[in-house]
N, C-alpha and C positions, 0 to 999 in steps of 0.2 A: 289566119291573119295575113293580109296581103303585104307584099314587099313595098308597094306604093304607100301604104299607110305608115309603115316603119320609116321610110325615107322622108315622108312629110313631117312626121313628129321629130325626127332628128334635125331636119332643116329648121324647124321652129325653135328648137332649143339652141341651135347654133347661133341664131340671130341674137338671143339673149347673151349667150356666152361671149360672142364678139363684143358686145357692149361692155361686158364686165372687163375684158382684157384691155379695151381702150382706157377704161377708168384705172386699171392696174398700172398701165404705162404712165398715165397722167400722175398718179400718186408717186410712182418711182421718180419721175422728173421733178416733182415738187420736193421730194426728199433730197435729191441731188442739189437742187437749188439751195435748200436749207444748209447743206454741208458747205457749199461755196460761201454762203453768207457768214457761216460760222468762222471759216478761215479768215474772212475779211475782218471780223471782230477782233481777231488776234493781232491785227496790225494797228490797233488804236493806241498802243504804247502805254497802257496801264493795266494793273492786275485784274480789274473788273472785266476788261475786254478778253483777257486770257481765260477767265472762268466761264464767260459766256461762250467763247469759242469751244472750249472742251465740252460743255453741256450740249451745245447745238450739234456739233460734229458727232458726238456719241449717240444722241437720239436719232440723227439722220442715218448714221451707219446701221443702227439697230433696225430701223424701219426698212431700209433698203435690203438688208439681209432677210428680213421677214417676207418681203414682197418677192424677192428672188426665189426663196425656198418654196413658196406656195404656187409657183408658176405652173407646175405640172398638175393637171387635174384640179384646177382651182375651184370649179363649180361641179358639184357632184350630186346635189339633191334638190328636189322640188316638192313642196307640199301644196296640194289643192284642198282648201278647207270648205266647210259648209258656208253657204252664201251669207248667213246672218253673222258669221264670224269675220270673214274677210273674202272679198270678191277677187282680189288679186293673188296670184300664186306667190309663195314665199320660197326663195332660193337659199340653199345652204351650201357653204363653202369652207375651205380650209382656213381662211381668214375672213374678217369682216371688211366690207368696203361700203363707202357712201358715194353717191353721185355728186355732180357739181353743185346741186342745190342742198347738199348735206342730208338728203333722204337716204334711208337704208336701201342699198342695192343688193348686198349679199350678206347673209347672217353667218357669223362665225359659229362653227359646229359646237363650240363650248358654251355659247351664250345661252341663258335660260330660254330664250325664244326658240332655240333649236332643239331643246330637249325632247319635244313632242315627236320630232322626226325619228327618234330611237324608241320612244316609249309607247307610241301608238300601236295597237294590235287590232285585229278584227273583232276581238271580244271587247276591247276598250279603245275605240278609235280616237278618242279625245278630239272630236270634231274634224278629224282628217278624213277626207273622202278618198283621195288617191295619193299614194306616196310613190315618187318616181326617183330612180337613181340614174344619173347620166354617166355613161362610160366614155372616157375621153383619152385621146393620145395627145399630150401637150394641150394646145388650145382647140383641138378639133374633136367634136363630138362624133363618136363612132357607133353609139347605140344607146338605147334606153331600156330600162327594165321597170315595170310598174307592178304595184300591189294595190288591189282594190280593198279598202278597209271598211267602207260603209256603203253597201250596195243600195240601200234604200235612199240615202242622200244622193248617190250617184244618179239614180233613176230620176229623182226630182230635178237635179241640175240639167240633165239632158232634156227633160220635158220642157224646161225653161229656155232651151236653145243653146246651152253650153255644150262644147265639144270636149269630152274627156275620155278618149279611147284608152283601153288597157293594152299595153304592148309588152311582149317578152314573157319569160317564165319565172321572173322574180330575181331580184339582185343577188340575194344570198346564194342561191344554187349556181348562178352564173359565176360568182366569185369563187366558190369552192371548187369548181371544175377547171379553173384556169391552171396553166402550167406554172410550176415554181421556178424561180431562179435562185441566185446565190445570196439574195438579200431578203429580209423580211419587209413586207409592205404594210402600210397602215390599212386598217379596216374601217376608216372613218365613214365610209359610205354604207357599211353593212353591219354596224354595231347593233347587237341584239339587246332586247330589253333587260335581261339579267346581267349582261355585261355593262350596260349603261349605268345601272345602279351602283356597281363597284367604281366605275370611273368618276361618278359625281358624289361619292361618299364624302362625309365631313372631312375637312383638312386636318383637324387636330387628332392627335393620338396615332394609333396603328390601324391601318387598313390591311387585313389579311385576306388574300384571294387564293382560294383552294379549288381543286377540281382535278379530275383525271386527265389523261393525255388528250391533246387536241382540242381542249375547251377554250383556247385563246387566252390563257392566263397572262402570258408574257405581253402580248400586244395590247391587252386591256390595261395592264399596269403602265405601259408606255403612254397610252392615251390618257391615263390618269395623271401622269406627270405633266403632260401638255395642258390638261384641264386646270391643274393647280397653278401652273405658271400664268395661265390666262386670268384666273380669278383673283390671285393674290401675287401679282407680278413683283411688286416692290419687295415683299418678304422673301420670295423664293429666288429671285435673281440676286438680291443682295447677299442672302445667306448661302445660296448655292444648292443645287440638286445633284446628288451623287447616285448613279445607277451602277449596280454591281452585278456582274454575271459570272458564270462558272469558268469561262475560258476566253482567250483571245479570238478564237474562231467564232464563238457565240457573239462577242461584242461587235465583230465585223459584220455578222449576220444582221444585227438589229440597228446598226449605226445610222441608217438612212430614215428610220421611222420618224423620229422627232423632227429632224430638219424638214421632212415632207409635210409636217403639220405646222411649220413656221416657227419651231422652237430650236434654238441652238445654245441656250444658256444652261447647259448641263455638262456634267463630267461623267464619261463612260469608262469604267475600269473593270477589268477582270479581277478575280481574287488574288492573282499574282501581282497586281498593280495598285492595290489600295493604298499602300504606303508611298508617299511622295518620293520620287527619285528612285524607286525600285521597280523592276520589271522582271518577273519570273514566269516562265511557261512550262518548265520541266516539272513533271510529277514524280514523287517518290513511289517506290513499290508499295502495294497496299498495306503490307505488314508494317512498314516504316511509317507510312502516312497515318496509320491508326495510332501509333505511339505519339508522333508529333502533334496530332490533332487533339489529344486528350487534355482535359483540364489539368491533369497532374503536371504537365509541362510548365504551367505557370509557376509552380513551386520550384522546379528545377531552374527556371530562368531567374526567379527572385534570388535564389541562393548563389547563382553564378554572378549576378550583379554585385554581390557583396564580397566576392573573392578579391584577394590582392592580385594586382596585375602580374602575370607571369614574368619572371625576370626582374621584378622591382627589388630594390634593396630591402634587406631585413634588419638592418642595424645602422645606427649613426653614432659616431663618437666625436667629441670636440673638447678641447681644453680651453677654458675661459677663466681668466684671473687665476684663482687657486683651485678650481674644481675641474674634474674630468666628468663631463656630462655624457650619459649613455642612454640612447633610445634603443632598447633591445626588443625582442619579439613580444614580450609581455607588455611593455610600455606602449609599443606601437599598436598592439591589439586593443588596448584600452582606448587609445586615441581614435582608432578606427571605429570602435563601437560608439564612442561619443559622437563622432561626426555622422555616422549612419542613423543615429537616433533623432537627428535634427532634420532629416529629409532626404531627398534623392541625392545620389552620389555626386553627380556633376554639379548640382546646385550648391554643394559644399565647398567648391574650389576656393572661393574667397576666404573661407574660414580655416583652410588647412594650415597656413603658416602660423596664425594666431594660436590654434589649438596645439600645434607642435611646440611652439614657444612656451605655452602655459605649462606643458609637461616638463620641458627642459628647465624652466625657471624654478620649479619646485625642487630641483636637484642642486641649486646654487646654495652653498652653505658658507663659503668663505667670507671673511669680513670685507675684503676688497670688492668682491662682487656685490655684496649686499649694499655697501656704501655707494657704489656706482648706480644701483637701482635698475628697475625693470626697463625703463625707457632706453637707457644706454645698452642694456643687454639686447633688447630687440633690434636697436640700430646696428649693433655689431654683427648680430647673426644675419640680418637681412642684407648686410654688405659682404657677408662671408660666402664666397663662391661655392664652397663645398656644401654648405647648408642649403643654398638655393638649388643646386643640382640635385641634392637628396630629396628635397620637398617635391620638386617637379617629377622626379622619377618614381617617388613613392605613391603619389596621388595624381596621376596625369589625367587630363581630360580624356574621356573614353567615348569612342564611337560604338554604337550598337553592333555594327557589322564586325568590328574587331573583337568585341567580347563574345559574340556568337562563335567566332573562330576558336576561342579558347576551348570550346567543347570538343574540338578535334582530338584533344589530349585525353586518352582513356582514363588516366589517373584522376584528372580533374573531374571528368564526367562521373566517375565512380564516386567521388567525394560529394558532389552536389546532388547526385541521383540516389544516394543511399536511402533506402526506405521508401522511395517514390517510384522509381522504375526498376524493374528486375534486371538481373545480370544479362539475360537474353535480350531484353529490350535495349540495354546499354550497348550490346554487341551490334544490334541492328542500327542504332543511331551512329555509332562509330564508323560502321561500314558505309553508311550513306554520306557521311561528311569526309571520308577519306578518299572518295573518288572525284567526281565532278566538282570543281571548286565553285561553280555557279550556284546561286540560290534556287531551291525548288519552290513551287507554289506553297508547299507545306512549311517551308522555312520562314516565309514572310510574316506570319503572325508571331513567330518566336522573335524575329527581329523587332517587330513593333512592341512586343511585350518588354524587350530589353530597353527600347527607347523610353518606355514609360518608367521602368524600374530605375534606369540610370538618371533620367531627367535631362533637360536641355543644358548645354554649356552656356553659362551666362554670357551675355553679349560682350561685356568688357573683356572677359577672358578670351572669348572667341576672336575678338578683334586683335588682341595682343598675344595670340598663341605662340608666336615666334620670339616673344620677349620673356625669358624665365623670370625676371624680376616682377613683371606685371602678373604672371600666372600665380605667384604666391603672395601678392600684395594683400595682406590681411586687413588693411585699413578700410577697405570698402565694405560697407554694411550690406548684407544680403537684401534687405528690404528696399534698398535704393537701386538695386540692379534690375535691368530689364533685358529680356532676350531680344535677339534680332527680330523675331516675329512680333514682339511687343511693338517695336518701332513701326512695323508694317500696319499696326492697328491704330497708330496715332491719329487723332482727329485731323481731318484735312479739309472739311467743309464740302466734300464731294462723296459720291457713292464709291464704294471700294469693292474689289473682287476678293474672293476668299484667299487668304494668304497661305503660304506653305504651312501644312499641318504641324501643330505642336501639341504637346500632351496636355497643356493646361486649358485648351479651348475646344469648343464644339464647332468646327468650321462649316458645317452644312445644315441647311434649314430642312432638307428632306432627304431621306435615304430610301432608295428603292432596291430591294434584293430579289433577284430571280433565282430559281432553283434553290430556295432557302433550305429545303429539306436536306441538302448535302453539306451545309456548313458544319464544320467541326466546332467543338467548344472553343478552341483557341481562335478560330476565325470569327466566331460570335463576339469574343472579347475585343478583337481588333476592330470590327465594324462598330461595335457598341460605343467605343471611345469617340467615334466621329459623329455620333447622333444622340448625345445625352439630352439635348433640348430640341431635337428635330422631331418632325412628324415622319412616319414610316409607311411604306407600302411593301408588304412581304408576300411573295408569291411562291407556292410550292405544293407538292403532292407527296405525303409521307410514304406512299407505296413505291415511289421512285427513288427513295433515299439510298445514298451510297455510304452513309455513316453507320457503323455497326452497333453503336450504343445510343439508340434514340433518346432514352431518358436523360442521359448526360447532356445531349445537345439541347433538349427542351429546357433543362435547367439553365444552361448558358444563355439561351435565347431570352428566357424570362428575366434574367439579370440584365441583359443588354437593353431590354425594353423598359425595365425599371418601373413597373406599375402603370404604364401609359394606358389610356382608354383604348379598348379593342373594338374594332368594327369588322365583323367577319362576313365574307361573301363567298358563296359556293357556286361554281359554274358546273352545270350538269349535262351540257350537250357537247358532243365531240364533233367538231366541224372539220377536222383534218382528215381522219382516216375514212376510207370506205367502210361500210358496215361489215363487209367480208373480212377486211384486214383486222378491224378491231375485235371482231368475234374470235379470230385466231389468237390475238394477243391476250384477250380476256380469258380464254380457255387455258392458256399457259399460266396466267397468274393464279387461277383457281387450282390448277393441277399442282403447282409447286407451293401453294399455301400462302401466297402474298395477300395481305389484307388490303386489296386494291379498291379504289374508288372507280366504279365502272360507269362512265357516262354513256349516254345514248348517241350512237352515230346516226346522222340524219341523211346520209347519202349512200347510195348503192351503185356499184359498177357492174355487178354480176360476175366479177372475176375473183375467184378464190386464190388465196396465197398458194404458192407451189413449195413443196417440201421435197428436196432432192436428197435421197439417201443411197447407201450402198456405193459411195463414191470411191473409186480406186485411184483416179487421177484428179487431184484436187484442183490443180490449175485449169485443166480442160473443162471441168464442171463449172468452176467459177467464171471462166471466160464465156462459156455458153450462156450462163445465166445473165451476165452483165450485158453482153451484146444483144440478147433478146429484149431485155428491159429497155436499153437505150434506143432500140429500134421502135419500141411501142409508145414511149412517152416523149413529150417535147421538152420537158424541163430537166431538173437535176436528178442525178443518180448517185446513190451512196453505196459504197462497198464497205461493210462494217466487219472488222476482223478482230481477233484477239490481239492484245498488245504485242505479244511475241512474234506475230506474223505480219506486222504492218510493213516492215521493210521488204519482206519477201513478196507480198502482194503488190507493192509499188513497182518492184522489178518486173513482175508479170505484166502489169498494166502497160508499161512502156513498150512491151514487145507484142502487143495485140494490134496489128495493122487494120483489121476489119472494124475496129472500134472508131478509127479515125473518121469514118463517114458520119458517125453519130456524134462524136465528141473529139474534134481534132486537137484539142489542147487539154486532154485529160491529164490530171496530175494530182499529187498529194497536197491538199489544201492546208493540212496541219502545219507543215514545215515552211510554208510560204508566208512571207510578211506582206506580199502584194495582194490586195483584194482581187479575186478572180473576175474575169469578164464573163459575158453571157455565154460564150461558147465553151468555157471551162466547166463543164457540167458533170463530170464524173470525178468523184473524190473518194479517197480512202480514209477511213476514220476508225478509231477504237470505240468501244461501247460508251465510255464516259465522254468522248468527244461529241457524241450525238446529242447530248443534253440540250434541249431547247430548240433543236433544228428540225427541219422537215424537208423531205425530198419527194419527187414524183414516184421514184422507184428505189427500192432497197434490195441489195443482195447481202445476206448475212452468212459469213463464212465461219464454219465450225462453231455453231451457237453453244454447244456443250462446253467448249473451251472458254468462251466468254463467261458462261455461268460459273465455271470453276476457278476463275482468276482471283476472286476475292470472296470474303465472307458475305458480301452483299451482291454477289454476281447474278443471282436470280432477279433482283430488282433492276440491275443494269440491263440484262437481256430483255426484260419486260419493256424498258424504255426503248431499246433498239427496235423491238417489234412494232412499236407505235409511231415510228418516224415517217412511214410511207403514206402518201395520199392515194396512189393508184395501184402500184404493183409491189408485191413482196415475195421474195424467193429466199429460202434457206438452203444452204449447201452443207450437208453434214458428212 
C-alpha cells in the first residue's frame, strides 16, 4: 500500500469532515441564538413568558452541551453500500447532524440506520461493500482503516469505475494496539457484532452482560446507557440513569465515556456514594466486610431501629387533679410497641403525644379529673413543660447516622445481635466501629437500611425541629403529612430532575451496575430500593467475585430484581490482553480451581509474562521490573501490591529517580482526589482497586500475599493478572 494512496484517502475524508464541523458550528450558533431569545421571553412581564424562557433556555443548553461533548472525533465511520441500495456513502458519528437543507449529513451511531455499521460481517455483509473507520485528533483526520466485507460487489463497483481502495490493517486491531491512558475511551468506532446486540437489547427488564476479562463488558454497558437515552430520552432523562461502580478510582476511569458520546444526563456513583449525601472510600478488613455485607445484618439493623434511644427517660410522673399518673417501663414499652406496629419510627412522631396521653388518661380515676374531661387533660398536659420535654426526649426524631453510632456500644450490639451474629463477629464489628469514625464503604448499606427502617422525618416535624411543642403536636393526622421530598415532587408543569432519594420512591428509571459479582447482599438491598420500577443493566463475571457466599448474593440479587424479564448476553472475545498474558492468567485460574469463563484473546505480541522468583531484595526487584515496563510501553503502568504493602511501595516509588524519565509524576492514584494527567502514568493499587481497570503494563508484587489476603484472594489475583494489555511481570 503506497503512502500516496493513504494520504489521498485521508485528504478526501478530511474534506467531508470539514463540512461536518462547519455544520456543527452553525448548529451551536443556532442553539446560542435560541438561548438568547429565551432570555428575552423572560422580559415579557407575564408568567407565560417565564415558562417559555425556561423551556427554551433548557433545550438550548442541552443542545450546546451535546454539541460540545461530541466535538472530539465527531465523524468516525463510513459505509459504502451496493449500488442498488445507495450510491452515496453513509457517514456515522457520535451525534446526528443535518445540513442547511435538512438532509441527513451525519447519522447518529445509535440510530437504526447505523446498526449495520456494527452488524455487518464478511459472512453477512448486509449490502455493505466497504466499512471504513476514520481516526481523528480533534477535527483532523489522521488515518483510515478499511474492512472489505463483500469482495464480489467491490469488484463490480470498480468495474463500473468506482474507486474504493482498501486501506489499513483493520480498525479493531489498530484500536487494540494503542497505548492506554488514565481514562476509559468509547469504542463507538469499533463495536463488534456480539457487543452491539447487548447495546441494542430491549429497554424493559434486566439486561445481563457476562463474559470473562477483557471482553468489553463495562464499555458495552456504558454505550447501552447512551443508546437508551437516545431511544427513550424523555423517560430516561426524566427518571434518571444511575451508574454504579466498585470504587472512586473506577468511576474516574469511566467518567469521560458517556460525555464523549454526547450524554451527560447520568449520575455516576461508587458503592460508597449510592446514598445521597454520603461519600465513603475506606474499606473494612475482609473479615469485617464479610459480616457487614451479610443478609443477617438487615435483622440487626431492624432490631437496632426499634431500640429506645440511649440516655432517653425511662419513666414519667405527674400529678393531675386527684391522680398520680405514672408511665413506667412497662407502660412505655406497651406504648412503644403500639407505635411501632403502625409503621416506621420517624413517621410516628405526630402520633407520639396522642398515644402517650391515651395511656395516661386511662390512669385518671378521680372525680375532678373525670369531670374536667379528656380535652382539658390534653390541654393541660400539652402546656406542661415537663411532659413536653419528656415526650421529645423519649421519642426524638432519629437520623440514621446517629442510630448506626449506637452500635459502637458492645452491650447494645450484643442485645440486637443475639442469635444473629456470633460473639466473634460482634467483636470484629465493635473493633471496626471503635477506630476510624468515618463510614466505610461497607457501612453505607447499613446506613441506608437504617434510613428505611426508621423512615423519613415528616416535613412538618422537620421544619419545626427546634420547637418542642410542634414536635409533639398530636393534632396532625399522619395521612395529611408530606415529607420534604414530597414537596419536591409537587406538580409544576415542567420537567423535573430526580429529587433527593427517599425511601418511598424509586427515583431512577435505569440502574447500571458494573462488577455486579462483587455486590454483597446488603449492597443489593441498597441498590434494589433505587430501582423497583427501573430497567437494569447488570455487568459481571462470577469467576472474579470477591464475595465469599455466592448463593446468598444471588438470592439478594433476585429479590432486588423482583421477577423482571431477563435478557442475557455473553461476550466471548478478550480484546484487552495479549494472548500470551491471558494464557498465563487462564493457567492460574485452572491451577487454583476457579470456575472461570475463558474468552478467546484475539491479539498476540509474542512477549510472554515474566515471573521473577527467588527475590532477596524486594524493592530492588520491583524497581527493576517497573522501570523496564515503563521503558517499553507508552501508556499506563500499574504496580499491584497486597493491602499491607501499599504505603511501603509508595515510599519506594518516590525514591526511584530513574523512573522520572518515563513517568515524571508517578504517584498513588488511590489517595488522590485529583484525576491524573497524561504524564501520571505509574500508579500503585491493591488487588481490589484494579477491578474494571486496564494498563499497558502491570508489575504484581508478592502475588501469594494477594491470594492469601481474603477467602476470595484467588479470584482477586486472577483479576489482577488480567489487567495488562502488553506486559506482565510478577515479583515473588
